[in-house]
MMTF fields as JSON, N, C-alpha, C and O atoms, coordinates in Angstrom:
{
  "mmtfVersion": "1.0.0",
  "mmtfProducer": "UNKNOWN",
  "numBonds": 351,
  "numAtoms": 352,
  "numGroups": 88,
  "numChains": 1,
  "numModels": 1,
  "chainsPerModel": [1],
  "groupsPerChain": [88],
  "chainIdList": ["A"],
  "bondAtomList": [4, 2, 8, 6, 12, 10, 16, 14, 20, 18, 24, 22, 28, 26, 32, 30, 36, 34, 40, 38, 44, 42, 48, 46, 52, 50, 56, 54, 60, 58, 64, 62, 68, 66, 72, 70, 76, 74, 80, 78, 84, 82, 88, 86, 92, 90, 96, 94, 100, 98, 104, 102, 108, 106, 112, 110, 116, 114, 120, 118, 124, 122, 128, 126, 132, 130, 136, 134, 140, 138, 144, 142, 148, 146, 152, 150, 156, 154, 160, 158, 164, 162, 168, 166, 172, 170, 176, 174, 180, 178, 184, 182, 188, 186, 192, 190, 196, 194, 200, 198, 204, 202, 208, 206, 212, 210, 216, 214, 220, 218, 224, 222, 228, 226, 232, 230, 236, 234, 240, 238, 244, 242, 248, 246, 252, 250, 256, 254, 260, 258, 264, 262, 268, 266, 272, 270, 276, 274, 280, 278, 284, 282, 288, 286, 292, 290, 296, 294, 300, 298, 304, 302, 308, 306, 312, 310, 316, 314, 320, 318, 324, 322, 328, 326, 332, 330, 336, 334, 340, 338, 344, 342, 348, 346],
  "bondOrderList": [1, 1, 1, 1, 1, 1, 1, 1, 1, 1, 1, 1, 1, 1, 1, 1, 1, 1, 1, 1, 1, 1, 1, 1, 1, 1, 1, 1, 1, 1, 1, 1, 1, 1, 1, 1, 1, 1, 1, 1, 1, 1, 1, 1, 1, 1, 1, 1, 1, 1, 1, 1, 1, 1, 1, 1, 1, 1, 1, 1, 1, 1, 1, 1, 1, 1, 1, 1, 1, 1, 1, 1, 1, 1, 1, 1, 1, 1, 1, 1, 1, 1, 1, 1, 1, 1, 1],
  "groupList": [{"groupName": "MET", "atomNameList": ["N", "CA", "C", "O"], "elementList": ["N", "C", "C", "O"], "formalChargeList": [0, 0, 0, 0], "bondAtomList": [1, 0, 2, 1, 3, 2], "bondOrderList": [1, 1, 2], "singleLetterCode": "M", "chemCompType": "L-PEPTIDE LINKING"}, {"groupName": "ARG", "atomNameList": ["N", "CA", "C", "O"], "elementList": ["N", "C", "C", "O"], "formalChargeList": [0, 0, 0, 0], "bondAtomList": [1, 0, 2, 1, 3, 2], "bondOrderList": [1, 1, 2], "singleLetterCode": "R", "chemCompType": "L-PEPTIDE LINKING"}, {"groupName": "GLN", "atomNameList": ["N", "CA", "C", "O"], "elementList": ["N", "C", "C", "O"], "formalChargeList": [0, 0, 0, 0], "bondAtomList": [1, 0, 2, 1, 3, 2], "bondOrderList": [1, 1, 2], "singleLetterCode": "Q", "chemCompType": "L-PEPTIDE LINKING"}, {"groupName": "GLY", "atomNameList": ["N", "CA", "C", "O"], "elementList": ["N", "C", "C", "O"], "formalChargeList": [0, 0, 0, 0], "bondAtomList": [1, 0, 2, 1, 3, 2], "bondOrderList": [1, 1, 2], "singleLetterCode": "G", "chemCompType": "PEPTIDE LINKING"}, {"groupName": "LEU", "atomNameList": ["N", "CA", "C", "O"], "elementList": ["N", "C", "C", "O"], "formalChargeList": [0, 0, 0, 0], "bondAtomList": [1, 0, 2, 1, 3, 2], "bondOrderList": [1, 1, 2], "singleLetterCode": "L", "chemCompType": "L-PEPTIDE LINKING"}, {"groupName": "SER", "atomNameList": ["N", "CA", "C", "O"], "elementList": ["N", "C", "C", "O"], "formalChargeList": [0, 0, 0, 0], "bondAtomList": [1, 0, 2, 1, 3, 2], "bondOrderList": [1, 1, 2], "singleLetterCode": "S", "chemCompType": "L-PEPTIDE LINKING"}, {"groupName": "THR", "atomNameList": ["N", "CA", "C", "O"], "elementList": ["N", "C", "C", "O"], "formalChargeList": [0, 0, 0, 0], "bondAtomList": [1, 0, 2, 1, 3, 2], "bondOrderList": [1, 1, 2], "singleLetterCode": "T", "chemCompType": "L-PEPTIDE LINKING"}, {"groupName": "ALA", "atomNameList": ["N", "CA", "C", "O"], "elementList": ["N", "C", "C", "O"], "formalChargeList": [0, 0, 0, 0], "bondAtomList": [1, 0, 2, 1, 3, 2], "bondOrderList": [1, 1, 2], "singleLetterCode": "A", "chemCompType": "L-PEPTIDE LINKING"}, {"groupName": "PRO", "atomNameList": ["N", "CA", "C", "O"], "elementList": ["N", "C", "C", "O"], "formalChargeList": [0, 0, 0, 0], "bondAtomList": [1, 0, 2, 1, 3, 2], "bondOrderList": [1, 1, 2], "singleLetterCode": "P", "chemCompType": "L-PEPTIDE LINKING"}, {"groupName": "VAL", "atomNameList": ["N", "CA", "C", "O"], "elementList": ["N", "C", "C", "O"], "formalChargeList": [0, 0, 0, 0], "bondAtomList": [1, 0, 2, 1, 3, 2], "bondOrderList": [1, 1, 2], "singleLetterCode": "V", "chemCompType": "L-PEPTIDE LINKING"}, {"groupName": "TYR", "atomNameList": ["N", "CA", "C", "O"], "elementList": ["N", "C", "C", "O"], "formalChargeList": [0, 0, 0, 0], "bondAtomList": [1, 0, 2, 1, 3, 2], "bondOrderList": [1, 1, 2], "singleLetterCode": "Y", "chemCompType": "L-PEPTIDE LINKING"}, {"groupName": "ASP", "atomNameList": ["N", "CA", "C", "O"], "elementList": ["N", "C", "C", "O"], "formalChargeList": [0, 0, 0, 0], "bondAtomList": [1, 0, 2, 1, 3, 2], "bondOrderList": [1, 1, 2], "singleLetterCode": "D", "chemCompType": "L-PEPTIDE LINKING"}, {"groupName": "LYS", "atomNameList": ["N", "CA", "C", "O"], "elementList": ["N", "C", "C", "O"], "formalChargeList": [0, 0, 0, 0], "bondAtomList": [1, 0, 2, 1, 3, 2], "bondOrderList": [1, 1, 2], "singleLetterCode": "K", "chemCompType": "L-PEPTIDE LINKING"}, {"groupName": "ILE", "atomNameList": ["N", "CA", "C", "O"], "elementList": ["N", "C", "C", "O"], "formalChargeList": [0, 0, 0, 0], "bondAtomList": [1, 0, 2, 1, 3, 2], "bondOrderList": [1, 1, 2], "singleLetterCode": "I", "chemCompType": "L-PEPTIDE LINKING"}, {"groupName": "GLU", "atomNameList": ["N", "CA", "C", "O"], "elementList": ["N", "C", "C", "O"], "formalChargeList": [0, 0, 0, 0], "bondAtomList": [1, 0, 2, 1, 3, 2], "bondOrderList": [1, 1, 2], "singleLetterCode": "E", "chemCompType": "L-PEPTIDE LINKING"}, {"groupName": "PHE", "atomNameList": ["N", "CA", "C", "O"], "elementList": ["N", "C", "C", "O"], "formalChargeList": [0, 0, 0, 0], "bondAtomList": [1, 0, 2, 1, 3, 2], "bondOrderList": [1, 1, 2], "singleLetterCode": "F", "chemCompType": "L-PEPTIDE LINKING"}, {"groupName": "HIS", "atomNameList": ["N", "CA", "C", "O"], "elementList": ["N", "C", "C", "O"], "formalChargeList": [0, 0, 0, 0], "bondAtomList": [1, 0, 2, 1, 3, 2], "bondOrderList": [1, 1, 2], "singleLetterCode": "H", "chemCompType": "L-PEPTIDE LINKING"}],
  "groupTypeList": [0, 1, 1, 2, 3, 4, 5, 6, 7, 1, 8, 7, 9, 10, 3, 1, 1, 11, 12, 9, 7, 11, 4, 12, 12, 3, 7, 1, 13, 6, 3, 7, 6, 1, 11, 12, 4, 7, 7, 11, 4, 12, 12, 12, 10, 14, 12, 3, 7, 5, 13, 1, 7, 4, 7, 14, 5, 6, 3, 1, 5, 10, 3, 15, 9, 16, 1, 9, 4, 5, 14, 5, 3, 9, 2, 4, 1, 3, 1, 3, 3, 7, 6, 1, 6, 12, 12, 12],
  "groupIdList": [1, 2, 3, 4, 5, 6, 7, 8, 9, 10, 11, 12, 13, 14, 15, 16, 17, 18, 19, 20, 21, 22, 23, 24, 25, 26, 27, 28, 29, 30, 31, 32, 33, 34, 35, 36, 37, 38, 39, 40, 41, 42, 43, 44, 45, 46, 47, 48, 49, 50, 51, 52, 53, 54, 55, 56, 57, 58, 59, 60, 61, 62, 63, 64, 65, 66, 67, 68, 69, 70, 71, 72, 73, 74, 75, 76, 77, 78, 79, 80, 81, 82, 83, 84, 85, 86, 87, 88],
  "secStructList": [7, 7, 7, 6, 6, 7, 7, 7, 7, 7, 7, 1, 1, 6, 6, 7, 7, 7, 6, 6, 7, 7, 7, 7, 6, 6, 7, 7, 7, 7, 6, 2, 2, 2, 2, 2, 2, 2, 2, 2, 2, 2, 2, 2, 2, 6, 6, 6, 7, 7, 2, 2, 2, 2, 2, 2, 2, 2, 6, 1, 7, 2, 2, 2, 2, 2, 2, 2, 2, 2, 2, 6, 6, 7, 7, 7, 7, 7, 7, 7, 1, 7, 7, 7, 7, 7, 7, 7],
  "xCoordList": [129.454, 130.566, 130.357, 129.557, 131.653, 131.035, 131.877, 132.878, 131.573, 131.902, 132.92, 132.61, 134.066, 134.928, 134.608, 134.363, 134.644, 134.534, 133.065, 132.632, 132.249, 130.856, 130.57, 130.815, 130.103, 129.792, 128.546, 127.712, 128.265, 126.843, 126.365, 125.273, 127.389, 127.191, 126.198, 126.302, 125.191, 123.969, 124.217, 124.971, 123.328, 123.778, 123.18, 122.718, 123.024, 122.791, 120.881, 120.126, 120.704, 118.916, 118.565, 117.646, 118.852, 118.299, 118.728, 119.866, 117.871, 118.034, 118.036, 118.557, 117.506, 117.232, 115.608, 114.858, 115.39, 113.647, 113.919, 114.916, 113.653, 113.456, 112.205, 111.139, 112.566, 111.445, 109.885, 109.23, 109.561, 108.766, 107.455, 106.592, 107.22, 105.847, 106.403, 107.098, 106.047, 106.257, 104.881, 103.776, 105.124, 104.294, 104.567, 105.547, 103.349, 103.611, 103.447, 102.384, 104.199, 104.463, 102.896, 102.224, 102.464, 101.186, 99.995, 98.961, 99.922, 98.62, 98.152, 98.836, 97.024, 96.076, 96.565, 96.754, 96.745, 97.119, 95.692, 95.236, 95.456, 94.14, 94.052, 94.756, 92.942, 92.634, 93.872, 94.55, 93.914, 95.448, 96.421, 97.395, 96.689, 98.121, 98.575, 99.719, 97.579, 98.069, 98.543, 99.601, 97.106, 97.812, 99.227, 99.83, 99.709, 100.945, 101.811, 102.822, 101.333, 102.957, 102.692, 103.612, 101.922, 101.736, 102.289, 102.973, 102.24, 102.804, 104.256, 105.144, 104.442, 106.153, 106.769, 107.758, 106.441, 106.657, 106.896, 108.005, 105.864, 105.659, 107.029, 107.81, 107.214, 108.517, 109.67, 110.704, 109.653, 111.273, 111.405, 112.469, 110.538, 110.133, 110.797, 111.624, 109.975, 110.62, 111.747, 112.273, 112.353, 113.915, 115.006, 116.202, 114.117, 115.107, 115.086, 116.223, 114.536, 114.684, 113.737, 113.027, 114.258, 113.21, 112.325, 112.225, 111.547, 110.065, 110.833, 110.939, 111.707, 112.658, 113.08, 112.895, 113.626, 114.227, 113.348, 113.404, 112.389, 111.09, 110.453, 110.401, 110.082, 109.573, 110.658, 110.186, 111.691, 112.513, 112.88, 113.437, 112.669, 112.602, 111.444, 111.571, 110.206, 109.104, 108.901, 108.208, 109.254, 108.852, 107.749, 107.22, 107.308, 105.842, 106.79, 107.955, 105.755, 106.212, 106.305, 106.102, 106.681, 106.943, 105.663, 105.339, 104.927, 103.366, 102.529, 101.914, 102.643, 101.755, 102.347, 101.505, 103.609, 104.713, 104.146, 103.764, 104.151, 103.318, 102.274, 101.933, 101.585, 100.115, 99.993, 98.806, 100.415, 100.185, 100.968, 100.455, 102.084, 102.294, 101.778, 101.858, 101.103, 99.99, 98.845, 98.698, 98.324, 96.854, 97.374, 96.58, 98.683, 98.91, 99.309, 99.79, 99.024, 98.996, 100.612, 100.847, 101.715, 103.049, 103.186, 102.519, 104.133, 104.429, 105.295, 106.109, 105.141, 106.72, 107.033, 106.459, 108.723, 109.787, 109.617, 108.721, 110.566, 110.99, 111.486, 111.34, 112.0, 112.722, 113.836, 114.528, 114.405, 115.96, 116.751, 116.117, 118.173, 118.671, 118.826, 117.977, 119.673, 120.207, 118.325, 117.447, 118.225, 117.5, 117.952, 119.137, 116.944, 117.789, 117.446, 116.412, 118.401, 118.447, 118.352, 118.568, 118.005, 117.79, 119.526, 120.134, 119.98, 121.113, 121.152, 120.214, 122.204, 121.877, 122.362, 122.292],
  "yCoordList": [114.809, 114.405, 113.79, 112.931, 114.756, 114.186, 112.92, 112.504, 112.477, 111.616, 111.599, 112.483, 111.317, 111.837, 111.274, 110.097, 112.259, 111.603, 111.641, 111.184, 112.192, 112.51, 114.16, 114.836, 114.5, 115.821, 115.981, 115.106, 117.2, 117.405, 118.784, 119.352, 119.046, 120.066, 119.511, 118.372, 120.387, 119.745, 120.822, 121.787, 120.251, 121.323, 122.3, 122.149, 123.342, 124.999, 124.787, 125.263, 124.145, 124.182, 123.517, 124.207, 122.394, 121.911, 122.482, 122.924, 122.482, 122.565, 124.097, 124.608, 124.869, 126.461, 126.491, 125.74, 127.562, 127.862, 128.657, 129.216, 129.196, 130.185, 130.686, 130.214, 131.81, 133.03, 132.453, 133.188, 131.048, 130.674, 130.991, 131.733, 130.568, 130.999, 130.643, 129.635, 131.634, 131.253, 130.09, 130.521, 129.149, 128.119, 127.191, 126.523, 127.383, 126.089, 124.556, 124.225, 123.689, 122.46, 121.975, 122.244, 121.221, 120.391, 121.231, 120.598, 122.53, 123.819, 123.427, 122.974, 123.569, 123.486, 124.778, 125.789, 124.742, 125.906, 125.535, 124.534, 126.853, 127.266, 128.912, 129.874, 128.766, 130.566, 130.81, 130.121, 131.946, 132.965, 132.608, 133.16, 131.881, 131.249, 130.385, 130.477, 129.476, 128.164, 128.684, 128.436, 129.643, 130.197, 130.675, 130.46, 131.402, 132.248, 131.026, 130.836, 130.276, 129.169, 128.084, 127.304, 128.074, 127.386, 128.247, 127.603, 129.22, 130.123, 129.939, 129.811, 129.937, 130.134, 129.023, 129.117, 128.097, 126.363, 126.601, 126.708, 126.627, 126.44, 127.15, 126.608, 128.47, 129.089, 128.512, 128.521, 128.017, 127.428, 126.314, 126.125, 125.496, 124.443, 124.349, 123.63, 125.46, 125.301, 126.028, 126.233, 126.544, 126.957, 126.157, 126.443, 124.59, 123.504, 123.145, 122.736, 123.119, 123.048, 121.204, 120.663, 120.994, 119.192, 119.559, 120.619, 118.35, 118.254, 118.368, 119.478, 116.974, 116.957, 118.173, 118.454, 118.806, 120.255, 121.3, 122.024, 121.228, 122.205, 121.835, 122.607, 120.673, 119.853, 120.413, 120.793, 120.419, 120.271, 121.859, 122.163, 122.783, 123.917, 124.921, 126.007, 124.137, 124.356, 123.849, 124.546, 122.874, 122.092, 121.168, 120.47, 121.116, 120.287, 118.732, 118.595, 117.865, 116.785, 116.848, 117.9, 115.455, 115.435, 115.566, 116.634, 114.734, 114.436, 115.797, 116.15, 116.368, 117.745, 118.849, 119.271, 119.233, 119.607, 119.151, 119.898, 117.85, 117.423, 117.72, 118.333, 117.466, 117.731, 119.075, 119.285, 119.925, 121.58, 121.866, 122.71, 121.327, 121.741, 121.151, 121.699, 119.75, 119.025, 120.231, 121.082, 120.245, 121.229, 122.547, 122.93, 123.04, 124.321, 124.352, 125.339, 123.016, 122.917, 122.398, 121.883, 122.594, 122.333, 121.207, 120.227, 121.048, 119.356, 119.378, 120.269, 118.291, 117.445, 116.702, 116.191, 116.964, 116.46, 114.721, 114.34, 113.646, 112.525, 112.27, 113.17, 111.102, 111.058, 110.992, 111.003, 110.906, 110.994, 109.827, 108.787, 109.665, 108.507, 107.552, 107.747, 106.571, 105.802, 105.102, 104.878, 104.943, 104.13, 102.86, 102.531, 102.074, 100.775, 100.734, 101.098, 100.274, 100.003, 98.885, 98.022, 98.592, 96.984, 96.634, 97.496, 95.333, 95.121, 94.768, 94.236, 95.135, 94.89, 93.569, 93.032],
  "zCoordList": [114.217, 114.349, 112.757, 112.388, 111.728, 110.677, 109.962, 110.545, 109.037, 107.968, 107.43, 106.632, 107.112, 105.83, 104.512, 104.249, 103.742, 102.154, 101.87, 100.812, 102.816, 102.338, 102.524, 103.522, 101.527, 101.029, 101.237, 101.001, 101.737, 101.853, 100.705, 100.718, 99.879, 98.902, 97.909, 97.455, 97.571, 96.695, 95.288, 95.167, 94.405, 92.938, 93.408, 94.538, 92.867, 93.225, 93.455, 94.303, 92.633, 92.234, 93.551, 93.994, 94.535, 95.57, 96.804, 96.963, 97.653, 99.171, 99.253, 100.244, 98.308, 98.388, 98.189, 97.565, 98.906, 98.335, 97.484, 97.942, 96.314, 95.618, 95.724, 96.119, 95.265, 94.912, 94.018, 93.28, 94.308, 93.01, 94.203, 93.736, 95.544, 96.318, 97.683, 97.811, 98.966, 99.974, 100.591, 100.92, 100.622, 101.158, 102.316, 102.648, 102.823, 103.956, 103.765, 103.24, 104.054, 103.984, 104.199, 105.195, 103.087, 103.21, 102.946, 102.733, 102.915, 102.656, 101.525, 100.607, 101.523, 100.078, 99.431, 100.109, 98.264, 97.301, 96.005, 95.452, 96.008, 95.474, 95.107, 95.417, 94.364, 93.609, 92.799, 92.037, 93.208, 92.785, 93.29, 92.778, 94.133, 94.911, 93.722, 93.275, 93.179, 92.694, 91.027, 90.448, 90.426, 89.495, 89.187, 88.136, 90.321, 90.245, 90.315, 89.638, 91.15, 91.305, 89.811, 89.567, 89.223, 88.199, 87.181, 86.386, 86.986, 85.91, 86.234, 85.39, 87.743, 88.001, 87.654, 86.928, 87.975, 87.786, 85.814, 85.289, 85.228, 83.791, 83.292, 82.51, 83.867, 83.184, 83.737, 83.068, 84.842, 85.22, 84.551, 83.962, 84.502, 83.566, 82.007, 81.446, 81.659, 80.074, 80.13, 79.036, 81.211, 80.941, 81.342, 81.396, 81.749, 81.799, 83.38, 83.616, 84.238, 85.644, 85.257, 84.409, 86.287, 86.13, 87.062, 87.68, 87.108, 87.857, 88.901, 89.423, 89.561, 90.883, 91.567, 92.751, 90.738, 91.269, 91.696, 92.689, 90.599, 91.033, 92.628, 93.586, 92.578, 93.854, 95.105, 96.177, 94.93, 96.098, 96.226, 97.28, 95.403, 95.542, 96.117, 96.681, 95.758, 96.335, 97.456, 98.198, 97.865, 99.149, 98.77, 99.635, 97.305, 97.381, 96.755, 96.384, 96.864, 96.229, 94.686, 94.078, 93.954, 92.693, 92.241, 91.722, 92.337, 92.183, 91.997, 90.991, 93.035, 93.153, 91.889, 91.096, 91.753, 90.714, 89.365, 88.465, 89.362, 87.604, 87.475, 86.463, 88.238, 88.031, 88.201, 87.95, 88.428, 88.105, 86.811, 86.077, 86.42, 85.227, 84.062, 82.962, 84.307, 83.328, 83.55, 82.672, 84.35, 84.763, 83.49, 82.632, 83.587, 83.009, 81.513, 80.956, 80.854, 79.697, 79.337, 78.244, 80.39, 79.891, 78.974, 79.304, 77.513, 77.394, 78.211, 78.451, 78.722, 79.804, 78.565, 77.603, 79.25, 78.55, 78.78, 79.533, 78.061, 77.846, 79.553, 80.381, 79.862, 80.723, 80.597, 81.615, 79.403, 79.09, 79.276, 79.098, 79.637, 79.399, 78.243, 77.374, 77.988, 76.923, 76.468, 77.301, 75.178, 74.857, 74.402, 74.433, 73.942, 73.302, 71.888, 71.329, 71.467, 69.639, 69.373, 70.224, 68.13, 67.983, 67.136, 66.502, 67.329, 67.33, 65.416, 64.821, 64.885, 63.243, 63.061, 61.956]
}
C-alpha cells in the first residue's frame, strides 16, 4: 500500500550506481582498483558532484569517499549555506 503525497522520486544522481566501479558493499578496496575509484571520484567531484551524491552512487559511506578524495589531493569545497554577518 502506498501513501498518498509521498514521492519516491529522487534526484538523478541518487539511487543509481554510476559506472564509477562495480564494488561489493563493504569490500576492501586496494591497489589499482582504489586508484581508479579515486580518479573517477576526483573527476566527478571537480565537476560539481557532492560527496553525499558520490557516496550514494558508489554504495560507499560519506567518510570513505571523503577520505579517498583527500588522499587523492582534491581541494574540498566548503559546506555552503548562509554565512553569518556582523550587524552594523
